[in-house]
N, CA, C and O atoms as CSV, one atom per row, in Angstrom:
chain,resi,resn,atom,element,x,y,z
A,1,UNK,N,N,37.527,4.148,36.549
A,1,UNK,CA,C,35.733,4.505,36.559
A,1,UNK,C,C,35.265,2.941,36.760
A,1,UNK,O,O,35.064,2.086,35.898
A,2,UNK,N,N,35.169,2.867,38.051
A,2,UNK,CA,C,34.131,1.633,38.048
A,2,UNK,C,C,32.764,1.704,37.805
A,2,UNK,O,O,32.249,2.810,37.633
A,3,UNK,N,N,31.959,0.471,37.756
A,3,UNK,CA,C,30.481,0.642,37.433
A,3,UNK,C,C,29.888,1.772,38.265
A,3,UNK,O,O,29.291,2.771,37.864
A,4,UNK,N,N,30.145,1.446,39.361
A,4,UNK,CA,C,29.021,2.361,40.732
A,4,UNK,C,C,29.035,4.141,39.948
A,4,UNK,O,O,28.043,4.750,39.547
A,5,UNK,N,N,30.550,4.643,39.929
A,5,UNK,CA,C,30.694,5.918,39.285
A,5,UNK,C,C,29.840,5.811,38.024
A,5,UNK,O,O,28.994,6.680,37.813
A,6,UNK,N,N,30.006,4.827,37.198
A,6,UNK,CA,C,29.507,5.539,35.893
A,6,UNK,C,C,27.899,5.640,35.891
A,6,UNK,O,O,27.371,6.477,35.159
A,7,UNK,N,N,27.063,4.742,36.755
A,7,UNK,CA,C,26.015,4.799,37.208
A,7,UNK,C,C,25.419,5.761,37.919
A,7,UNK,O,O,24.225,5.941,37.680
A,8,UNK,N,N,26.010,6.527,38.849
A,8,UNK,CA,C,26.099,7.442,39.158
A,8,UNK,C,C,25.991,9.210,38.601
A,8,UNK,O,O,25.341,10.194,38.953
A,9,UNK,N,N,27.143,8.875,37.438
A,9,UNK,CA,C,27.465,10.300,36.628
A,9,UNK,C,C,26.334,9.645,35.691
A,9,UNK,O,O,25.889,10.574,35.016
A,10,UNK,N,N,25.784,8.643,35.411
A,10,UNK,CA,C,24.529,8.725,33.959
A,10,UNK,C,C,23.677,9.505,34.724
A,10,UNK,O,O,23.521,10.692,34.439
A,11,UNK,N,N,22.769,8.687,36.206
A,11,UNK,CA,C,21.937,9.267,36.684
A,11,UNK,C,C,22.116,10.795,36.633
A,11,UNK,O,O,21.137,11.443,36.265
A,12,UNK,N,N,23.318,11.494,36.977
A,12,UNK,CA,C,23.314,12.841,36.987
A,12,UNK,C,C,22.918,13.578,35.979
A,12,UNK,O,O,22.251,14.611,36.041
A,13,UNK,N,N,23.410,12.941,34.866
A,13,UNK,CA,C,23.403,13.451,33.822
A,13,UNK,C,C,21.940,13.057,32.850
A,13,UNK,O,O,21.641,13.462,31.726
A,14,UNK,N,N,21.444,12.428,33.467
A,14,UNK,CA,C,19.759,12.205,32.971
A,14,UNK,C,C,18.914,12.905,33.763
A,14,UNK,O,O,17.788,13.190,33.354
A,15,UNK,N,N,19.321,13.247,34.912
A,15,UNK,CA,C,17.940,13.911,35.731
A,15,UNK,C,C,17.652,15.337,35.178
A,15,UNK,O,O,16.653,15.917,35.603
A,16,UNK,N,N,18.345,15.864,34.384
A,16,UNK,CA,C,18.027,16.993,33.594
A,16,UNK,C,C,17.187,16.711,32.603
A,16,UNK,O,O,16.763,17.729,32.057
A,17,UNK,N,N,16.769,15.665,32.146
A,17,UNK,CA,C,16.209,15.463,31.054
A,17,UNK,C,C,14.541,14.490,31.607
A,17,UNK,O,O,13.641,14.015,30.914
A,18,UNK,N,N,14.684,14.514,32.713
A,18,UNK,CA,C,13.613,14.050,33.373
A,18,UNK,C,C,12.230,14.783,33.186
A,18,UNK,O,O,12.222,16.002,33.352
A,19,UNK,N,N,11.159,14.188,32.881
A,19,UNK,CA,C,9.866,14.941,32.866
A,19,UNK,C,C,9.447,15.319,34.068
A,19,UNK,O,O,9.389,14.460,34.948
A,20,UNK,N,N,9.076,16.655,34.351
A,20,UNK,CA,C,8.668,16.642,36.205
A,20,UNK,C,C,7.574,17.313,35.393
A,20,UNK,O,O,7.568,18.256,34.603
A,21,UNK,N,N,6.509,16.362,35.945
A,21,UNK,CA,C,4.854,17.219,35.347
A,21,UNK,C,C,4.463,17.679,36.589
A,21,UNK,O,O,4.920,17.231,37.641
A,22,UNK,N,N,3.562,18.631,36.504
A,22,UNK,CA,C,2.674,19.034,37.659
A,22,UNK,C,C,1.586,18.009,37.883
A,22,UNK,O,O,1.565,16.998,37.181
A,23,UNK,N,N,0.594,18.235,38.917
A,23,UNK,CA,C,-0.035,17.359,39.664
A,23,UNK,C,C,-1.329,16.970,38.387
A,23,UNK,O,O,-1.782,15.851,38.144
A,24,UNK,N,N,-1.700,18.282,37.723
A,24,UNK,CA,C,-2.654,18.188,36.798
A,24,UNK,C,C,-2.357,17.186,35.880
A,24,UNK,O,O,-2.806,16.043,35.959
A,25,UNK,N,N,-1.472,17.667,34.853
A,25,UNK,CA,C,-1.057,16.555,33.752
A,25,UNK,C,C,-1.058,15.017,34.516
A,25,UNK,O,O,-1.598,14.019,34.039
A,26,UNK,N,N,-0.410,15.069,35.659
A,26,UNK,CA,C,-0.299,13.388,36.152
A,26,UNK,C,C,-1.978,12.589,35.945
A,26,UNK,O,O,-2.299,11.620,35.258
A,27,UNK,N,N,-2.670,13.333,36.712
A,27,UNK,CA,C,-3.950,12.979,36.675
A,27,UNK,C,C,-4.412,12.994,35.207
A,27,UNK,O,O,-5.231,12.107,34.964
A,28,UNK,N,N,-4.052,13.865,34.062
A,28,UNK,CA,C,-4.974,13.537,33.339
A,28,UNK,C,C,-4.668,12.055,32.693
A,28,UNK,O,O,-5.491,11.240,32.275
A,29,UNK,N,N,-3.182,11.948,32.741
A,29,UNK,CA,C,-2.216,11.243,31.929
A,29,UNK,C,C,-3.385,10.046,32.644
A,29,UNK,O,O,-4.265,9.589,31.914
A,30,UNK,N,N,-3.290,9.636,34.033
A,30,UNK,CA,C,-3.610,8.781,34.371
A,30,UNK,C,C,-5.287,8.277,34.235
A,30,UNK,O,O,-5.758,7.175,34.516
A,31,UNK,N,N,-5.983,9.494,33.702
A,31,UNK,CA,C,-7.139,9.163,33.551
A,31,UNK,C,C,-7.388,8.764,31.762
A,31,UNK,O,O,-8.189,8.070,31.136
A,32,UNK,N,N,-6.540,9.394,31.513
A,32,UNK,CA,C,-6.548,8.906,29.743
A,32,UNK,C,C,-5.987,7.050,30.302
A,32,UNK,O,O,-6.829,6.177,30.089
A,33,UNK,N,N,-5.063,6.745,30.750
A,33,UNK,CA,C,-4.617,5.281,30.980
A,33,UNK,C,C,-5.785,4.497,31.488
A,33,UNK,O,O,-6.046,3.391,31.015
A,34,UNK,N,N,-6.564,5.097,32.535
A,34,UNK,CA,C,-7.938,4.099,33.173
A,34,UNK,C,C,-9.136,4.091,31.856
A,34,UNK,O,O,-10.008,3.225,31.930
A,35,UNK,N,N,-9.155,4.871,30.898
A,35,UNK,CA,C,-10.168,4.982,30.307
A,35,UNK,C,C,-9.920,4.073,29.123
A,35,UNK,O,O,-10.849,3.544,28.513
A,36,UNK,N,N,-8.479,3.880,28.771
A,36,UNK,CA,C,-8.314,2.464,27.797
A,36,UNK,C,C,-8.247,1.584,28.212
A,36,UNK,O,O,-8.590,0.642,27.498
A,37,UNK,N,N,-7.804,1.295,29.529
A,37,UNK,CA,C,-8.168,-0.092,30.492
A,37,UNK,C,C,-9.270,-0.361,30.121
A,37,UNK,O,O,-9.428,-1.355,29.412
A,38,UNK,N,N,-10.537,0.581,30.553
A,38,UNK,CA,C,-11.487,0.132,30.743
A,38,UNK,C,C,-12.420,0.044,29.073
A,38,UNK,O,O,-13.558,-0.405,28.940
A,39,UNK,N,N,-11.671,0.525,28.131
A,39,UNK,CA,C,-12.773,0.534,27.530
A,39,UNK,C,C,-13.067,-0.899,26.823
A,39,UNK,O,O,-12.198,-1.711,27.144
A,40,UNK,N,N,-13.940,-1.376,26.047
A,40,UNK,CA,C,-14.027,-2.624,26.047
A,40,UNK,C,C,-13.806,-3.092,24.882
A,40,UNK,O,O,-14.606,-2.630,24.068
A,41,UNK,N,N,-13.049,-3.827,24.432
A,41,UNK,CA,C,-12.460,-4.403,23.191
A,41,UNK,C,C,-13.805,-4.595,22.057
A,41,UNK,O,O,-14.932,-5.073,22.181
A,42,UNK,N,N,-13.106,-4.004,20.984
A,42,UNK,CA,C,-13.699,-4.148,19.708
A,42,UNK,C,C,-14.671,-5.420,19.159
A,42,UNK,O,O,-14.125,-6.515,19.290
A,43,UNK,N,N,-15.793,-5.443,18.668
A,43,UNK,CA,C,-16.596,-6.143,18.734
A,43,UNK,C,C,-15.912,-6.998,17.446
A,43,UNK,O,O,-14.802,-6.585,17.113
A,44,UNK,N,N,-16.446,-8.130,16.693
A,44,UNK,CA,C,-15.840,-8.857,15.545
A,44,UNK,C,C,-16.250,-8.178,14.052
A,44,UNK,O,O,-15.518,-8.349,13.077
A,45,UNK,N,N,-17.596,-7.327,13.969
A,45,UNK,CA,C,-17.747,-6.483,13.050
A,45,UNK,C,C,-16.529,-5.282,12.954
A,45,UNK,O,O,-15.790,-4.985,12.015
A,46,UNK,N,N,-16.644,-4.733,14.317
A,46,UNK,CA,C,-15.538,-3.721,14.325
A,46,UNK,C,C,-13.750,-3.897,13.946
A,46,UNK,O,O,-12.918,-3.084,13.543
A,47,UNK,N,N,-13.684,-5.163,14.250
A,47,UNK,CA,C,-12.378,-5.528,14.052
A,47,UNK,C,C,-12.387,-6.066,12.319
A,47,UNK,O,O,-11.310,-5.986,11.729
A,48,UNK,N,N,-13.432,-6.525,11.661
A,48,UNK,CA,C,-13.454,-7.371,10.508
A,48,UNK,C,C,-13.189,-6.132,9.684
A,48,UNK,O,O,-12.242,-6.167,8.898
A,49,UNK,N,N,-14.120,-4.757,9.807
A,49,UNK,CA,C,-13.821,-3.377,9.255
A,49,UNK,C,C,-12.575,-3.006,8.968
A,49,UNK,O,O,-12.030,-2.894,7.870
A,50,UNK,N,N,-12.009,-2.753,10.467
A,50,UNK,CA,C,-10.773,-2.062,10.694
A,50,UNK,C,C,-9.885,-2.687,9.299
A,50,UNK,O,O,-9.516,-2.071,8.299
A,51,UNK,N,N,-9.703,-4.172,9.664
A,51,UNK,CA,C,-8.863,-4.875,8.171
A,51,UNK,C,C,-9.547,-4.961,7.095
A,51,UNK,O,O,-8.894,-5.482,6.190
A,52,UNK,N,N,-10.705,-4.636,6.779
A,52,UNK,CA,C,-11.055,-4.821,5.299
A,52,UNK,C,C,-11.320,-3.722,4.764
A,52,UNK,O,O,-11.348,-3.674,3.534
A,53,UNK,N,N,-11.586,-2.540,5.546
A,53,UNK,CA,C,-11.724,-1.368,4.989
A,53,UNK,C,C,-10.413,-0.757,3.339
A,53,UNK,O,O,-10.375,-0.445,2.149
A,54,UNK,N,N,-9.755,-0.931,4.370
A,54,UNK,CA,C,-8.070,-0.641,4.073
A,54,UNK,C,C,-7.734,-1.538,2.751
A,54,UNK,O,O,-7.298,-1.132,1.674
A,55,UNK,N,N,-7.957,-2.447,3.014
A,55,UNK,CA,C,-7.908,-3.990,2.058
A,55,UNK,C,C,-8.810,-3.517,0.796
A,55,UNK,O,O,-8.294,-3.405,-0.316
A,56,UNK,N,N,-10.283,-3.225,1.038
A,56,UNK,CA,C,-11.018,-2.703,-0.143
A,56,UNK,C,C,-10.602,-1.807,-0.659
A,56,UNK,O,O,-10.535,-2.000,-1.873
A,57,UNK,N,N,-10.132,-0.494,-0.241
A,57,UNK,CA,C,-9.238,0.752,-0.539
A,57,UNK,C,C,-8.453,0.353,-1.598
A,57,UNK,O,O,-8.771,0.587,-2.764
A,58,UNK,N,N,-7.461,-0.225,-1.279
A,58,UNK,CA,C,-6.484,-0.842,-2.086
A,58,UNK,C,C,-6.544,-1.895,-3.021
A,58,UNK,O,O,-5.652,-2.362,-3.731
A,59,UNK,N,N,-7.849,-2.225,-2.902
A,59,UNK,CA,C,-8.307,-3.118,-4.159
A,59,UNK,C,C,-9.040,-2.237,-4.975
A,59,UNK,O,O,-9.094,-2.789,-6.074
A,60,UNK,N,N,-9.498,-1.405,-5.012
A,60,UNK,CA,C,-10.048,-0.556,-5.891
A,60,UNK,C,C,-9.586,0.084,-6.187
A,60,UNK,O,O,-10.104,0.622,-7.166
A,61,UNK,N,N,-8.241,0.683,-5.728
A,61,UNK,CA,C,-7.014,1.640,-6.557
A,61,UNK,C,C,-6.500,0.828,-7.171
A,61,UNK,O,O,-5.915,1.260,-8.164
A,62,UNK,N,N,-6.436,-0.682,-6.941
A,62,UNK,CA,C,-5.360,-1.182,-8.145
A,62,UNK,C,C,-6.306,-1.707,-9.293
A,62,UNK,O,O,-5.760,-2.242,-10.259
A,63,UNK,N,N,-7.892,-1.580,-9.263
A,63,UNK,CA,C,-8.536,-2.057,-10.434
A,63,UNK,C,C,-8.537,-0.520,-11.138
A,63,UNK,O,O,-8.386,-0.523,-12.360
A,64,UNK,N,N,-8.676,0.654,-10.549
A,64,UNK,CA,C,-8.615,1.670,-11.472
A,64,UNK,C,C,-6.953,1.931,-11.992
A,64,UNK,O,O,-6.741,2.465,-13.080
A,65,UNK,N,N,-6.275,1.668,-11.450
A,65,UNK,CA,C,-5.231,1.790,-12.195
A,65,UNK,C,C,-5.206,0.825,-13.478
A,65,UNK,O,O,-4.787,1.369,-14.500
A,66,UNK,N,N,-5.570,-0.456,-13.583
A,66,UNK,CA,C,-6.001,-1.269,-14.268
A,66,UNK,C,C,-6.592,-1.178,-15.449
A,66,UNK,O,O,-6.181,-1.515,-16.560
A,67,UNK,N,N,-7.891,-0.550,-15.021
A,67,UNK,CA,C,-8.842,0.076,-16.327
A,67,UNK,C,C,-8.450,1.181,-16.763
A,67,UNK,O,O,-9.041,1.485,-17.800
A,68,UNK,N,N,-7.511,2.113,-16.334
A,68,UNK,CA,C,-7.013,3.752,-16.963
A,68,UNK,C,C,-6.043,3.057,-17.645
A,68,UNK,O,O,-5.961,3.318,-18.845
A,69,UNK,N,N,-4.942,1.867,-16.988
A,69,UNK,CA,C,-3.482,1.714,-18.245
A,69,UNK,C,C,-4.775,0.893,-19.668
A,69,UNK,O,O,-4.850,1.216,-20.853
A,70,UNK,N,N,-5.427,0.039,-19.073
A,70,UNK,CA,C,-5.904,-0.597,-20.174
A,70,UNK,C,C,-6.597,0.731,-21.237
A,70,UNK,O,O,-6.383,0.906,-22.437
A,71,UNK,N,N,-7.063,1.160,-20.739
A,71,UNK,CA,C,-7.913,2.230,-21.992
A,71,UNK,C,C,-6.728,3.205,-22.775
A,71,UNK,O,O,-6.621,3.582,-23.942
A,72,UNK,N,N,-5.965,3.402,-21.649
A,72,UNK,CA,C,-4.011,4.285,-22.396
A,72,UNK,C,C,-3.403,3.124,-23.448
A,72,UNK,O,O,-2.797,3.547,-24.433
A,73,UNK,N,N,-3.526,1.876,-23.296
A,73,UNK,CA,C,-2.942,1.444,-24.267
A,73,UNK,C,C,-3.572,1.053,-25.325
A,73,UNK,O,O,-2.963,0.895,-26.383
A,74,UNK,N,N,-5.038,0.810,-25.200
A,74,UNK,CA,C,-5.800,0.805,-26.372
A,74,UNK,C,C,-5.772,1.792,-27.146
A,74,UNK,O,O,-5.525,1.568,-28.331
A,75,UNK,N,N,-6.005,3.102,-26.720
A,75,UNK,CA,C,-5.840,4.312,-27.295
A,75,UNK,C,C,-4.381,4.592,-28.056
A,75,UNK,O,O,-4.443,4.826,-29.263
A,76,UNK,N,N,-3.264,4.582,-27.509
A,76,UNK,CA,C,-2.615,4.227,-28.137
A,76,UNK,C,C,-1.764,3.448,-29.051
A,76,UNK,O,O,-0.797,3.838,-29.704
A,77,UNK,N,N,-2.287,2.293,-28.983
A,77,UNK,CA,C,-2.400,1.152,-30.252
A,77,UNK,C,C,-3.331,1.504,-31.154
A,77,UNK,O,O,-3.178,1.064,-32.294
A,78,UNK,N,N,-4.210,2.153,-30.938
A,78,UNK,CA,C,-5.221,2.527,-31.897
A,78,UNK,C,C,-4.429,3.797,-32.726
A,78,UNK,O,O,-4.426,3.932,-33.949
A,79,UNK,N,N,-3.856,4.560,-31.877
A,79,UNK,CA,C,-3.480,5.571,-32.857
A,79,UNK,C,C,-2.392,5.770,-33.805
A,79,UNK,O,O,-2.258,6.612,-34.693
A,80,UNK,N,N,-1.361,4.452,-33.283
A,80,UNK,CA,C,-0.237,3.621,-34.223
A,80,UNK,C,C,-1.286,3.226,-35.226
A,80,UNK,O,O,-0.689,3.605,-36.233
A,81,UNK,N,N,-2.125,2.864,-35.558
A,81,UNK,CA,C,-2.525,1.764,-36.372
A,81,UNK,C,C,-2.792,2.797,-37.715
A,81,UNK,O,O,-3.806,3.474,-37.884
A,82,UNK,N,N,-1.870,2.745,-38.419
A,82,UNK,CA,C,-2.285,2.974,-40.130
A,82,UNK,C,C,-2.901,2.203,-40.901
A,82,UNK,O,O,-3.034,1.030,-40.552
A,83,UNK,N,N,-3.486,2.688,-42.253
A,83,UNK,CA,C,-3.623,2.134,-43.340
A,83,UNK,C,C,-2.799,0.582,-43.601
A,83,UNK,O,O,-3.215,-0.571,-43.483
A,84,UNK,N,N,-1.597,1.077,-43.961
A,84,UNK,CA,C,-0.335,0.376,-44.468
A,84,UNK,C,C,-0.390,-0.827,-43.259
A,84,UNK,O,O,-0.201,-1.947,-43.734
A,85,UNK,N,N,-0.613,-0.805,-41.795
A,85,UNK,CA,C,-0.417,-1.687,-40.699
A,85,UNK,C,C,-1.936,-2.435,-40.818
A,85,UNK,O,O,-2.127,-3.557,-40.348
A,86,UNK,N,N,-2.621,-1.928,-41.268
A,86,UNK,CA,C,-3.927,-2.927,-41.074
A,86,UNK,C,C,-4.698,-3.320,-42.781
A,86,UNK,O,O,-5.834,-3.684,-43.086
A,87,UNK,N,N,-3.367,-3.016,-43.666
A,87,UNK,CA,C,-3.978,-3.907,-45.022
A,87,UNK,C,C,-3.458,-5.295,-44.747
A,87,UNK,O,O,-2.787,-5.668,-43.785
A,88,UNK,N,N,-4.096,-6.296,-46.244
A,88,UNK,CA,C,-3.706,-7.291,-46.315
A,88,UNK,C,C,-2.129,-7.578,-46.779
A,88,UNK,O,O,-1.662,-8.717,-46.781
A,89,UNK,N,N,-1.347,-6.364,-47.184
A,89,UNK,CA,C,-0.148,-6.948,-47.688
A,89,UNK,C,C,1.017,-7.294,-46.701
A,89,UNK,O,O,2.186,-7.344,-47.085
A,90,UNK,N,N,0.685,-7.501,-45.575
A,90,UNK,CA,C,1.267,-8.329,-45.026
A,90,UNK,C,C,0.947,-10.007,-44.954
A,90,UNK,O,O,-0.214,-10.372,-44.773
A,91,UNK,N,N,1.443,-10.457,-45.023
A,91,UNK,CA,C,0.853,-12.166,-46.192
A,91,UNK,C,C,0.957,-13.090,-44.579
A,91,UNK,O,O,1.909,-12.951,-43.810
A,92,UNK,N,N,-0.139,-13.945,-44.333
A,92,UNK,CA,C,0.041,-14.800,-43.114
A,92,UNK,C,C,0.370,-16.031,-44.285
A,92,UNK,O,O,0.249,-16.263,-45.488
A,93,UNK,N,N,0.867,-16.620,-43.032
A,93,UNK,CA,C,1.592,-18.193,-43.749
A,93,UNK,C,C,0.618,-19.229,-43.035
A,93,UNK,O,O,0.493,-19.104,-41.817
A,94,UNK,N,N,-0.082,-20.238,-43.679
A,94,UNK,CA,C,-0.665,-21.158,-43.192
A,94,UNK,C,C,-0.180,-22.563,-43.521
A,94,UNK,O,O,-0.171,-23.046,-44.653
A,95,UNK,N,N,0.194,-23.120,-42.484
A,95,UNK,CA,C,0.328,-24.645,-43.158
A,95,UNK,C,C,-0.718,-25.860,-42.367
A,95,UNK,O,O,-0.897,-26.166,-41.188
A,96,UNK,N,N,-1.321,-26.385,-43.768
A,96,UNK,CA,C,-1.798,-27.546,-43.428
A,96,UNK,C,C,-1.879,-28.798,-44.179
A,96,UNK,O,O,-2.096,-28.633,-45.379
A,97,UNK,N,N,-1.763,-29.987,-43.790
A,97,UNK,CA,C,-1.256,-31.353,-44.221
A,97,UNK,C,C,-0.190,-30.952,-45.285
A,97,UNK,O,O,-0.306,-30.965,-46.510
A,98,UNK,N,N,0.736,-30.640,-44.621
A,98,UNK,CA,C,2.046,-30.423,-45.417
A,98,UNK,C,C,2.772,-29.689,-46.267
A,98,UNK,O,O,3.906,-29.827,-46.727
A,99,UNK,N,N,1.478,-28.447,-46.475
A,99,UNK,CA,C,1.187,-27.510,-47.738
A,99,UNK,C,C,1.190,-26.613,-46.699
A,99,UNK,O,O,0.807,-26.741,-45.536
A,100,UNK,N,N,1.825,-25.405,-47.467
A,100,UNK,CA,C,1.891,-24.074,-47.086
A,100,UNK,C,C,0.982,-23.360,-48.107
A,100,UNK,O,O,0.942,-23.374,-49.337
A,101,UNK,N,N,0.285,-22.750,-47.181
A,101,UNK,CA,C,-0.541,-21.522,-48.171
A,101,UNK,C,C,0.414,-20.226,-47.564
A,101,UNK,O,O,1.119,-20.123,-46.561
A,102,UNK,N,N,0.048,-19.224,-48.772
A,102,UNK,CA,C,0.105,-17.558,-47.922
A,102,UNK,C,C,-1.113,-16.740,-48.438
A,102,UNK,O,O,-1.698,-16.745,-49.521
A,103,UNK,N,N,-1.281,-16.087,-47.371
A,103,UNK,CA,C,-2.802,-15.911,-47.555
A,103,UNK,C,C,-2.623,-14.332,-47.648
A,103,UNK,O,O,-1.599,-13.990,-47.058
A,104,UNK,N,N,-3.437,-13.091,-48.311
A,104,UNK,CA,C,-3.086,-11.896,-48.267
A,104,UNK,C,C,-2.143,-11.004,-49.389
A,104,UNK,O,O,-1.898,-9.804,-49.514
A,105,UNK,N,N,-1.686,-12.435,-50.251
A,105,UNK,CA,C,-0.705,-11.612,-51.261
A,105,UNK,C,C,-1.296,-11.649,-52.457
A,105,UNK,O,O,-0.768,-11.099,-53.424
């Protein structure tokens, strides 16, 4: 099979896949293309709004997630705190001028 036969066979196979639109559909598509071409380019404010709105929304979502995680962390750490962990039984060791001091024993 040479290249010419291959291309002919490819054209024949693709013929049934080709979209044959009626005249009404062709006019509609052409009108939409002309409308998009004739549309004025967006102004600077519209351009910035298109970019900044999603960025602001995602930053807001990140801030809300951070707030919720801080609240959750604080609640879980306060629930696990008992009298024994808050008492002065666990000593703190301080070093000052070469001397060691234990506080809380």
